[in-house]
KEBA-601389 format. One record per residue (C-alpha): residue number from 1; residue in three letters; z, y, x. Coordinates in nm, 4 decimals, always signed. Example, Ala and Ser with C-alpha at 12.3 -4.5 7.8 and 13.67 -1.06 7.14 Angstrom:
BEGIN
R    i   aa        pz        py        px
R    1  ALA   +0.7800   -0.4500   +1.2300
R    2  SER   +0.7140   -0.1060   +1.3670
END
This chain:
BEGIN
R    i   aa        pz        py        px
R    1  MET   +3.5677   +6.9270   +9.7984
R    2  ALA   +3.7769   +7.1226   +9.5761
R    3  VAL   +3.6778   +7.5025   +9.4886
R    4  ASP   +3.9590   +7.7851   +9.6317
R    5  VAL   +4.0035   +8.0500   +9.4296
R    6  LEU   +4.0837   +8.4287   +9.5038
R    7  LEU   +4.1361   +8.6963   +9.3196
R    8  GLY   +4.3646   +9.0233   +9.2043
R    9  LEU   +4.6643   +9.0223   +9.0601
R   10  GLN   +4.7353   +9.3860   +8.9926
R   11  TRP   +4.4753   +9.5998   +8.8106
R   12  GLY   +4.1945   +9.5508   +9.0828
R   13  ASP   +4.1241   +9.7608   +9.4227
R   14  GLU   +4.3972   +9.5023   +9.6072
R   15  GLY   +4.1611   +9.4546   +9.8969
R   16  LYS   +4.0417   +9.0858   +9.8116
R   17  GLY   +3.6799   +9.2091  +10.0107
R   18  LYS   +3.8825   +9.2161  +10.3490
R   19  ILE   +4.0712   +8.8558  +10.2338
R   20  VAL   +3.7428   +8.6654  +10.1290
R   21  ASP   +3.5791   +8.8400  +10.4681
R   22  VAL   +3.8922   +8.6611  +10.6866
R   23  LEU   +3.8807   +8.3518  +10.5085
R   24  ALA   +3.5126   +8.3237  +10.5321
R   25  PRO   +3.5530   +8.1178  +10.8008
R   26  LYS   +3.7016   +7.8295  +10.6524
R   27  TYR   +3.4068   +7.8087  +10.3960
R   28  GLN   +3.0456   +7.6994  +10.4098
R   29  VAL   +2.9981   +7.8633  +10.0520
R   30  VAL   +3.1405   +8.2262   +9.9118
R   31  ALA   +3.0630   +8.3209   +9.5337
R   32  ARG   +3.1091   +8.5494   +9.2563
R   33  PHE   +3.1636   +8.4624   +8.9305
R   34  GLN   +3.2500   +8.7960   +8.7616
R   35  GLY   +3.2303   +9.1061   +8.7416
R   36  GLY   +2.9390   +9.3871   +8.8136
R   37  PRO   +2.8886   +9.6519   +9.0443
R   38  ASN   +3.1988   +9.8581   +8.8968
R   39  ALA   +3.3758   +9.6407   +9.1288
R   40  GLY   +3.3774   +9.7734   +9.5019
R   41  HIS   +3.5012   +9.4990   +9.7750
R   42  THR   +3.5570   +9.7363  +10.1229
R   43  LEU   +3.5804   +9.5782  +10.4264
R   44  GLU   +3.5999   +9.6953  +10.7732
R   45  PHE   +3.5424   +9.5652  +11.0908
R   46  ASP   +3.4079   +9.6434  +11.4726
R   47  GLY   +3.4318  +10.0165  +11.3572
R   48  PHE   +3.2748  +10.0096  +11.0562
R   49  LYS   +3.3458  +10.0493  +10.6796
R   50  HIS   +3.1395   +9.8853  +10.4097
R   51  VAL   +3.1504   +9.8286  +10.0675
R   52  LEU   +3.0263   +9.5736   +9.8277
R   53  HIS   +2.9824   +9.5941   +9.4741
R   54  GLN   +2.7655   +9.2614   +9.3505
R   55  ILE   +2.7109   +9.0475   +9.6548
R   56  PRO   +2.9964   +8.8034   +9.7871
R   57  SER   +3.2119   +8.9307  +10.0614
R   58  GLY   +3.1087   +8.6105  +10.3261
R   59  ILE   +2.7395   +8.7693  +10.3632
R   60  PHE   +2.8675   +8.9160  +10.7181
R   61  ARG   +2.8979   +8.5718  +10.8113
R   62  GLN   +2.5428   +8.4467  +10.9005
R   63  GLU   +2.6585   +8.0384  +10.8231
R   64  VAL   +2.7843   +8.0647  +10.5368
R   65  GLN   +2.5827   +8.0160  +10.1515
R   66  ASN   +2.6938   +8.3211   +9.9429
R   67  ILE   +2.6169   +8.2984   +9.5316
R   68  ILE   +2.6320   +8.4952   +9.2802
R   69  GLY   +2.7666   +8.3143   +8.9969
R   70  ASN   +2.6319   +8.3192   +8.6391
R   71  GLY   +2.9473   +8.4804   +8.4997
R   72  VAL   +2.7950   +8.8147   +8.6811
R   73  VAL   +2.6704   +9.0969   +8.5557
R   74  LEU   +2.3956   +9.2559   +8.7651
R   75  ASP   +2.2309   +9.5094   +8.8255
R   76  PRO   +1.8988   +9.5176   +8.9525
R   77  ILE   +1.8545   +9.8437   +9.0664
R   78  ILE   +2.2258   +9.8770   +9.2620
R   79  PHE   +2.1433   +9.5488   +9.4144
R   80  LYS   +1.8654   +9.6737   +9.5647
R   81  LYS   +2.0584   +9.9694   +9.7089
R   82  GLU   +2.2929   +9.7262   +9.8620
R   83  ILE   +2.0424   +9.4717  +10.0369
R   84  ASP   +1.9101   +9.8272  +10.1490
R   85  GLY   +2.1893   +9.9492  +10.2716
R   86  LEU   +2.3000   +9.6218  +10.4875
R   87  ALA   +2.0112   +9.6217  +10.6897
R   88  HIS   +2.1131   +9.7656  +10.9796
R   89  PHE   +2.3674   +9.4762  +11.0104
R   90  ASN   +1.9959   +9.2722  +11.0910
R   91  LEU   +2.1537   +8.9703  +10.8329
R   92  ASP   +1.8741   +8.7289  +10.6898
R   93  LEU   +1.9961   +8.7774  +10.3121
R   94  ARG   +1.7048   +8.5716  +10.1845
R   95  LYS   +1.8176   +8.3099  +10.3813
R   96  ASN   +2.2166   +8.2961  +10.2901
R   97  LEU   +2.2232   +8.4463   +9.9687
R   98  GLU   +2.1908   +8.2807   +9.5937
R   99  ILE   +2.1410   +8.4195   +9.2675
R  100  SER   +2.1958   +8.2452   +8.9110
R  101  LYS   +1.9433   +8.2632   +8.6884
R  102  LYS   +2.2015   +8.2693   +8.4257
R  103  ALA   +2.3258   +8.5891   +8.5776
R  104  SER   +2.3364   +8.8453   +8.3301
R  105  ILE   +2.0563   +9.1924   +8.3706
R  106  ILE   +2.1832   +9.5404   +8.3066
R  107  LEU   +1.9081   +9.7542   +8.1725
R  108  PRO   +1.8726  +10.1207   +8.2568
R  109  THR   +1.9865  +10.1632   +7.8299
R  110  HIS   +2.2806   +9.9807   +7.8711
R  111  ARG   +2.4489  +10.2472   +8.1118
R  112  LEU   +2.3366  +10.4824   +7.8541
R  113  LEU   +2.5371  +10.2856   +7.6273
R  114  ASP   +2.8666  +10.3024   +7.8226
R  115  ALA   +2.8395  +10.6860   +7.8710
R  116  ALA   +2.7420  +10.7345   +7.4895
R  117  TYR   +3.0418  +10.4869   +7.3848
R  118  GLU   +3.2705  +10.6490   +7.5903
R  119  LYS   +3.2283  +10.9886   +7.5135
R  120  ALA   +3.2296  +10.9048   +7.1521
R  121  LYS   +3.6396  +10.8577   +7.2226
R  122  GLY   +3.7175  +11.1638   +7.3619
R  123  ASP   +4.0702  +11.1865   +7.3882
R  124  ALA   +4.0851  +10.8106   +7.3467
R  125  LYS   +3.8338  +10.6942   +7.5902
R  126  ILE   +3.8908  +10.3451   +7.8182
R  127  GLY   +3.8107  +10.5432   +8.1596
R  128  SER   +3.5043  +10.2961   +8.1848
R  129  THR   +3.2830  +10.3511   +8.5296
R  130  LEU   +2.9638  +10.4176   +8.3674
R  131  LYS   +2.8396  +10.0724   +8.5022
R  132  GLY   +2.6749   +9.9472   +8.1712
R  133  ILE   +2.9378   +9.6588   +8.2230
R  134  GLY   +3.0494   +9.6339   +7.8791
R  135  PRO   +2.7497   +9.7006   +7.6963
R  136  THR   +2.5799   +9.4352   +7.8737
R  137  TYR   +2.8594   +9.1477   +7.7998
R  138  THR   +2.8620   +9.2918   +7.4612
R  139  ASP   +2.4552   +9.2098   +7.4977
R  140  LYS   +2.5509   +8.8762   +7.6468
R  141  ILE   +2.8404   +8.7036   +7.3717
R  142  SER   +2.6282   +8.8320   +7.1068
R  143  ARG   +2.3039   +8.6444   +7.2169
R  144  GLN   +2.0647   +8.9379   +7.2411
R  145  GLY   +2.0666   +9.0241   +7.6905
R  146  LEU   +1.8281   +8.9111   +7.9403
R  147  ARG   +1.9022   +8.7252   +8.2032
R  148  VAL   +1.7890   +8.7032   +8.6190
R  149  GLY   +1.5859   +8.3992   +8.5015
R  150  ASP   +1.4285   +8.5784   +8.2217
R  151  MET   +1.2607   +8.8254   +8.5313
R  152  ILE   +1.0563   +8.4874   +8.6389
R  153  SER   +0.9159   +8.4667   +8.2865
R  154  PRO   +0.5522   +8.5796   +8.1876
R  155  ASP   +0.7104   +8.7245   +7.8874
R  156  PHE   +0.9689   +8.9177   +7.9981
R  157  SER   +0.8326   +9.2652   +7.9253
R  158  ALA   +0.8009   +9.2102   +7.5643
R  159  LYS   +1.1696   +9.0988   +7.5958
R  160  TYR   +1.2706   +9.4338   +7.7981
R  161  ASN   +1.0882   +9.6286   +7.5389
R  162  ALA   +1.2335   +9.4740   +7.2344
R  163  LEU   +1.6236   +9.5303   +7.3884
R  164  VAL   +1.5526   +9.8133   +7.4664
R  165  ASP   +1.4293   +9.9326   +7.1557
R  166  ARG   +1.7503   +9.8135   +6.9902
R  167  HIS   +1.9359  +10.0140   +7.2163
R  168  LYS   +1.7644  +10.3396   +7.1593
R  169  ALA   +1.8092  +10.2880   +6.8062
R  170  ILE   +2.1714  +10.2990   +6.9121
R  171  LEU   +2.1524  +10.5810   +7.1352
R  172  ASP   +1.9750  +10.7513   +6.8421
R  173  VAL   +2.3001  +10.6819   +6.5677
R  174  TYR   +2.5211  +10.8339   +6.8644
R  175  LYS   +2.2753  +11.1330   +6.9288
R  176  PHE   +2.2674  +11.0956   +7.2514
R  177  GLU   +1.9802  +11.2848   +7.4898
R  178  TYR   +1.8881  +11.0936   +7.7964
R  179  ASP   +1.5394  +11.0389   +7.9904
R  180  LEU   +1.4593  +10.6783   +8.0624
R  181  ALA   +1.1279  +10.6997   +8.2888
R  182  ALA   +1.2835  +10.7626   +8.6093
R  183  ALA   +1.5608  +10.4756   +8.6068
R  184  GLU   +1.2943  +10.1937   +8.4187
R  185  LYS   +1.0370  +10.2954   +8.7307
R  186  GLU   +1.3470  +10.2550   +8.9546
R  187  PHE   +1.4265   +9.9696   +8.7573
R  188  PHE   +1.1670   +9.7402   +8.7755
R  189  GLU   +1.0844   +9.8548   +9.0956
R  190  ALA   +1.4233   +9.6644   +9.1954
R  191  VAL   +1.3168   +9.3237   +8.9939
R  192  ALA   +1.0090   +9.3462   +9.1880
R  193  PHE   +1.2379   +9.3482   +9.4416
R  194  MET   +1.4778   +9.0651   +9.3314
R  195  LYS   +1.2415   +8.8108   +9.2489
R  196  GLU   +1.1656   +8.7840   +9.6809
R  197  PHE   +1.5416   +8.6078   +9.6545
R  198  HIS   +1.6687   +8.2583   +9.5782
R  199  LEU   +1.7153   +8.2411   +9.1894
R  200  VAL   +1.8858   +7.9022   +9.1341
R  201  ASP   +2.0321   +7.6912   +8.8945
R  202  SER   +2.3759   +7.8067   +9.0805
R  203  GLU   +2.5244   +7.5845   +8.8432
R  204  TYR   +2.3760   +7.2746   +9.0261
R  205  SER   +2.4361   +7.4722   +9.3895
R  206  VAL   +2.8307   +7.5012   +9.3581
R  207  ASN   +2.8043   +7.1372   +9.2538
R  208  HIS   +2.6185   +6.9705   +9.4334
R  209  ALA   +2.8411   +7.1566   +9.7459
R  210  ILE   +3.1184   +7.0010   +9.5760
R  211  THR   +3.0328   +6.6930   +9.5687
R  212  ALA   +2.9114   +6.7129   +9.9750
R  213  GLY   +3.2641   +6.7878  +10.0182
R  214  LYS   +3.1348   +7.1185  +10.1539
R  215  THR   +3.4950   +7.4360  +10.1659
R  216  ILE   +3.4311   +7.6528   +9.8598
R  217  LEU   +3.5871   +7.9810   +9.8059
R  218  ALA   +3.5005   +8.1555   +9.4577
R  219  GLU   +3.5238   +8.5386   +9.4788
R  220  GLY   +3.6781   +8.7208   +9.1505
R  221  ALA   +3.6304   +9.1333   +9.0754
R  222  GLN   +3.8883   +9.3718   +8.9346
R  223  GLY   +4.2318   +9.2049   +8.8466
R  224  SER   +4.3929   +8.9789   +8.6621
R  225  LEU   +4.5515   +9.2608   +8.4528
R  226  LEU   +4.1959   +9.3723   +8.3500
R  227  ASP   +4.1230   +9.0714   +8.2011
R  228  VAL   +3.9822   +9.0457   +7.8744
R  229  ASP   +4.2087   +8.8351   +7.6919
R  230  PHE   +4.5257   +8.8931   +7.8816
R  231  GLY   +4.4854   +9.1873   +8.0562
R  232  SER   +4.6378   +9.5909   +7.8705
R  233  TYR   +4.3564   +9.5367   +7.5804
R  234  PRO   +4.1479   +9.7556   +7.5359
R  235  PHE   +4.2142   +9.9041   +7.8782
R  236  VAL   +4.0511   +9.5993   +8.0330
R  237  THR   +3.7148   +9.5143   +8.1902
R  238  SER   +3.4796   +9.2893   +8.0002
R  239  SER   +3.5494   +8.9255   +8.1708
R  240  ASN   +3.8094   +8.7131   +8.2562
R  241  THR   +3.9305   +8.8135   +8.5979
R  242  ILE   +4.1658   +8.4657   +8.6107
R  243  THR   +4.1117   +8.1936   +8.7589
R  244  ALA   +3.9534   +7.9939   +8.4422
R  245  GLY   +3.6840   +8.2774   +8.4375
R  246  ALA   +3.5651   +8.0654   +8.7707
R  247  CYS   +3.5356   +7.7818   +8.5483
R  248  THR   +3.2760   +7.9269   +8.3267
R  249  GLY   +3.1429   +8.1912   +8.6107
R  250  LEU   +3.0323   +7.8806   +8.8135
R  251  GLY   +3.0587   +7.6240   +8.6485
R  252  VAL   +3.3198   +7.4298   +8.7742
R  253  ALA   +3.5327   +7.1409   +8.6224
R  254  PRO   +3.9002   +7.2827   +8.5699
R  255  LYS   +4.0138   +6.9442   +8.7979
R  256  ASN   +3.7786   +7.0547   +9.1206
R  257  ILE   +3.9861   +7.3665   +9.1380
R  258  GLY   +4.2129   +7.4068   +9.4392
R  259  GLU   +4.4610   +7.6856   +9.5914
R  260  VAL   +4.4531   +7.9940   +9.4230
R  261  PHE   +4.5000   +8.2783   +9.6790
R  262  GLY   +4.6594   +8.5987   +9.4353
R  263  ILE   +4.6621   +8.9125   +9.6214
R  264  PHE   +4.8517   +9.2255   +9.5727
R  265  LYS   +4.9334   +9.5658   +9.7115
R  266  ALA   +5.2715   +9.5774   +9.8241
R  267  TYR   +5.3264   +9.9133   +9.6046
R  268  ALA   +5.0627   +9.9029   +9.2700
R  269  THR   +4.7883  +10.1223   +9.1486
R  270  ARG   +4.5387  +10.1601   +8.8753
R  271  VAL   +4.2333  +10.3003   +8.7959
R  272  GLY   +4.1421  +10.4458   +8.4590
R  273  SER   +4.2903  +10.5047   +8.1838
R  274  GLY   +4.5853  +10.2465   +8.0534
R  275  PRO   +4.9622  +10.2011   +8.0985
R  276  PHE   +5.0958  +10.1772   +8.3760
R  277  PRO   +5.5124  +10.1325   +8.3711
R  278  THR   +5.5861  +10.2262   +8.7732
R  279  GLU   +5.3285  +10.5025   +8.7969
R  280  LEU   +5.4113  +10.7801   +8.9969
R  281  GLU   +5.2858  +11.1470   +8.9003
R  282  ASP   +5.5376  +11.3345   +9.1563
R  283  GLU   +5.4867  +11.3770   +9.4899
R  284  VAL   +5.5528  +11.0491   +9.6382
R  285  GLY   +5.2866  +10.9450   +9.4343
R  286  GLU   +5.0518  +11.1999   +9.5627
R  287  ARG   +5.1836  +11.0681   +9.9545
R  288  MET   +5.1154  +10.7171   +9.8638
R  289  ARG   +4.7705  +10.7849   +9.7396
R  290  VAL   +4.6433  +10.9934  +10.0597
R  291  GLU   +4.8191  +10.7206  +10.3059
R  292  GLY   +4.6885  +10.4415  +10.0927
R  293  ARG   +4.3191  +10.5949  +10.0717
R  294  GLU   +4.3418  +10.5332   +9.6732
R  295  PHE   +4.0081  +10.6452   +9.5611
R  296  GLY   +3.7536  +10.4428   +9.4302
R  297  SER   +3.5593  +10.2369   +9.6489
R  298  THR   +3.2592  +10.2804   +9.3766
R  299  THR   +3.3510  +10.6232   +9.1481
R  300  GLY   +3.5458  +10.7567   +9.4283
R  301  ARG   +3.7972  +10.8529   +9.1684
R  302  PRO   +4.1578  +10.9078   +9.2781
R  303  ARG   +4.3423  +10.6060   +9.1620
R  304  ARG   +4.7086  +10.6502   +9.0099
R  305  CYS   +4.9865  +10.5077   +9.2155
R  306  GLY   +5.3195  +10.3778   +9.1930
R  307  TRP   +5.5800  +10.1110   +9.2701
R  308  ILE   +5.5677   +9.7249   +9.2782
R  309  ASP   +5.5852   +9.5751   +8.9489
R  310  LEU   +5.7524   +9.2005   +8.9553
R  311  PRO   +5.6963   +9.1624   +8.5679
R  312  ALA   +5.3466   +9.2047   +8.5910
R  313  LEU   +5.2960   +9.0314   +8.8651
R  314  LYS   +5.4805   +8.7169   +8.7582
R  315  TYR   +5.2919   +8.7127   +8.4548
R  316  ALA   +4.9619   +8.7486   +8.6737
R  317  MET   +5.0564   +8.4503   +8.9206
R  318  MET   +5.1884   +8.2681   +8.5978
R  319  ILE   +4.8231   +8.2578   +8.4220
R  320  ASN   +4.6752   +8.2130   +8.7118
R  321  GLY   +4.8366   +7.9058   +8.8624
R  322  VAL   +4.8313   +8.1025   +9.2324
R  323  THR   +4.9641   +7.8402   +9.4708
R  324  GLN   +4.9162   +8.1409   +9.8210
R  325  LEU   +5.0455   +8.4689   +9.7707
R  326  ILE   +4.8716   +8.7271  +10.0050
R  327  MET   +5.0359   +9.0788  +10.0526
R  328  MET   +4.7821   +9.3960  +10.1234
R  329  LYS   +4.8720   +9.7451  +10.2856
R  330  ALA   +5.2264   +9.6904  +10.3711
R  331  ASP   +5.1341   +9.9856  +10.5957
R  332  VAL   +5.0977  +10.2287  +10.3047
R  333  LEU   +5.4563  +10.2053  +10.2287
R  334  ASN   +5.5365  +10.2715  +10.6577
R  335  ILE   +5.6346  +10.6235  +10.5293
R  336  PHE   +5.9391  +10.5929  +10.3171
R  337  ASP   +6.3041  +10.5835  +10.4214
R  338  GLU   +6.3424  +10.3676  +10.0788
R  339  ILE   +6.1356  +10.1647   +9.8454
R  340  GLN   +6.1400  +10.0770   +9.4576
R  341  VAL   +6.0916   +9.7630   +9.2777
R  342  CYS   +6.0188   +9.7364   +8.9650
R  343  THR   +6.2281   +9.3803   +8.8570
R  344  ALA   +6.2469   +9.4203   +8.4495
R  345  TYR   +6.1651   +9.6539   +8.2087
R  346  GLU   +6.3564   +9.8704   +7.9355
R  347  MET   +6.2102   +9.8463   +7.5896
R  348  PRO   +6.2439  +10.1784   +7.3382
R  349  ASP   +6.5394  +10.0176   +7.1761
R  350  GLY   +6.7703   +9.9532   +7.5217
R  351  THR   +6.6801   +9.5908   +7.5499
R  352  ILE   +6.5850   +9.4334   +7.8931
R  353  THR   +6.2856   +9.2095   +7.9371
R  354  ASP   +6.1013   +9.0883   +8.2654
R  355  GLN   +5.8168   +8.9569   +8.0016
R  356  ILE   +5.4929   +9.2314   +7.9235
R  357  PRO   +5.5271   +9.3307   +7.5960
R  358  PHE   +5.2355   +9.2770   +7.3261
R  359  GLU   +5.2853   +9.6095   +7.1882
R  360  ILE   +5.2449   +9.7518   +7.5809
R  361  THR   +4.9834   +9.9647   +7.5550
R  362  ASP   +5.1484  +10.1282   +7.1906
R  363  ILE   +5.5171  +10.2163   +7.3472
R  364  LYS   +5.7013  +10.3191   +7.6858
R  365  VAL   +5.8721  +10.0992   +7.8827
R  366  LYS   +6.1151  +10.2057   +8.1244
R  367  PRO   +6.1071  +10.0575   +8.4767
R  368  VAL   +6.4085   +9.8829   +8.5649
R  369  TYR   +6.4452   +9.9311   +9.0099
R  370  GLU   +6.6327   +9.8004   +9.2715
R  371  THR   +6.6032   +9.9853   +9.6086
R  372  LEU   +6.5428   +9.8592   +9.9409
R  373  LYS   +6.5687  +10.0172  +10.2473
R  374  GLY   +6.2143  +10.1078  +10.3929
R  375  TRP   +6.0941  +10.0668  +10.7426
R  376  ALA   +5.9359  +10.3825  +10.8244
R  377  CYS   +5.7524  +10.2668  +11.1746
R  378  SER   +5.3971  +10.1955  +11.2430
R  379  LEU   +5.3156   +9.8330  +11.2003
R  380  GLU   +4.9969   +9.8872  +11.4175
R  381  GLY   +4.9312   +9.5397  +11.6784
R  382  MET   +5.1836   +9.3423  +11.5011
R  383  ARG   +5.0341   +9.0193  +11.4774
R  384  ASP   +5.3079   +8.7778  +11.4034
R  385  PHE   +5.6009   +8.7667  +11.1535
R  386  ASN   +5.9138   +8.7987  +11.3789
R  387  GLU   +5.7615   +9.1521  +11.4875
R  388  LEU   +5.7996   +9.2740  +11.1692
R  389  PRO   +6.0765   +9.5423  +11.1455
R  390  VAL   +6.3729   +9.4189  +10.9917
R  391  ALA   +6.3115   +9.5998  +10.6957
R  392  LEU   +5.9873   +9.4592  +10.5900
R  393  ALA   +6.0748   +9.1394  +10.6654
R  394  ASP   +6.4118   +9.2194  +10.4336
R  395  TYR   +6.1668   +9.3943  +10.1548
R  396  ILE   +5.8997   +9.0294  +10.1675
R  397  LYS   +6.2096   +8.7927  +10.1299
R  398  PHE   +6.3239   +8.9851   +9.8098
R  399  LEU   +5.9654   +8.9657   +9.6442
R  400  GLU   +5.9848   +8.5510   +9.7249
R  401  LYS   +6.2679   +8.5336   +9.5724
R  402  HIS   +6.1432   +8.7064   +9.2647
R  403  LEU   +5.8738   +8.5062   +9.2672
R  404  ASN   +5.9475   +8.2061   +9.3810
R  405  LEU   +5.6669   +8.1535   +9.6395
R  406  PRO   +5.6206   +8.2408  +10.0028
R  407  ILE   +5.3654   +8.5277  +10.1127
R  408  ASN   +5.1676   +8.3863  +10.3824
R  409  PHE   +4.9536   +8.6578  +10.4762
R  410  ILE   +5.0896   +9.0111  +10.5240
R  411  SER   +4.7793   +9.2999  +10.5732
R  412  THR   +4.9387   +9.5718  +10.7746
R  413  GLY   +4.5810   +9.7403  +10.8455
R  414  PRO   +4.2438   +9.7903  +10.6706
R  415  ASP   +4.0656   +9.6071  +10.9743
R  416  ARG   +3.9886   +9.2369  +10.9622
R  417  GLU   +4.2125   +9.1727  +11.2813
R  418  ALA   +4.5392   +9.3538  +11.1431
R  419  CYS   +4.7224   +9.1227  +10.9388
R  420  VAL   +5.0385   +8.8453  +11.0211
R  421  LEU   +4.9371   +8.4991  +10.8630
R  422  ARG   +5.2066   +8.2572  +10.8035
R  423  GLY   +5.2292   +7.8691  +10.6583
R  424  SER   +4.9010   +7.6919  +10.5845
R  425  LEU   +4.7042   +8.0287  +10.6581
R  426  ALA   +4.8258   +8.0905  +11.0384
END
């Protein structure tokens, strides 16, 4: 059985958590393949709203095996808080959650380094969530990081102290003040807590599931336009957020990748710094932000909002090999009489392109818009494509024409039941 991949096609916050939760009944295994606690996957059902940061979004389905893969960077403190926060759901998480021994560990000093680096950048700061993600991936790539499997090693304390000493030396160079005692106490309590769970060689778990013919969904974090290689570098995350990241983040051979579900909002948002051609820094953008509740589920930061960007969306589809499209938050655009769609960019020299230029972080491109009629009505209770207002149906058909792929899922509200299914997802 192939591994299906679900990921975001914009700058993150596309609504991946809801879709994984909706699709989870179709799958026996749900696995996170990259990212860390800077990701917030929001799920709403039965009147509850819950945000997951590191745990796979299939966790609310007791029959689903959930795996945190080797490509994830894991903060034990946040992991413990997540588990504690799920206590009232009466889930047996020690039964259906596995954690890769090869997943990297975020230490308290990684968060301090994150803050020190960001402070030193001044006005050129990236907009880090300060969760220690970048420094942890840095240690991983420079071959000096700690991994989950190290926690059960008899010399874990020695390994920890050696790495922390290196971090302290860097913090001294930056003249960064800190108090580590409280965070370290909490860290080691969380490490002891984590050791109660299934710590496994997850690449074997995933590949045994493939061989056994089980249905598997790989869940990405952040968005494709934040990929460390293909995003708007350096305003990116520290991992590969695209389909290829599922291969390296879970130990899956490329031949075993099946469907690639690409998720995008009916508009666009971005958190932190970096280029955003369709950003609306006006009343329209503020209305979009308020209507869409566009505030970071992890940080609470207000998200930058703008119209949908088709050049960026087509680029993300290309590098991911998307086979099915999922559109989120169509209901947020209910309030607009007109909808703008960016179909190309005007470069500083006046030329028109539908490609993302390498120098996007250094130049200002002007979006080329087409105007469509808005539907200006509620979508509540609509579950069939034929029930949708004509203007929304026309909007969807317009996007499909430009993207050359059908949109098989349209989210019409935050709850897991608020959606319209078409094609193979119906």
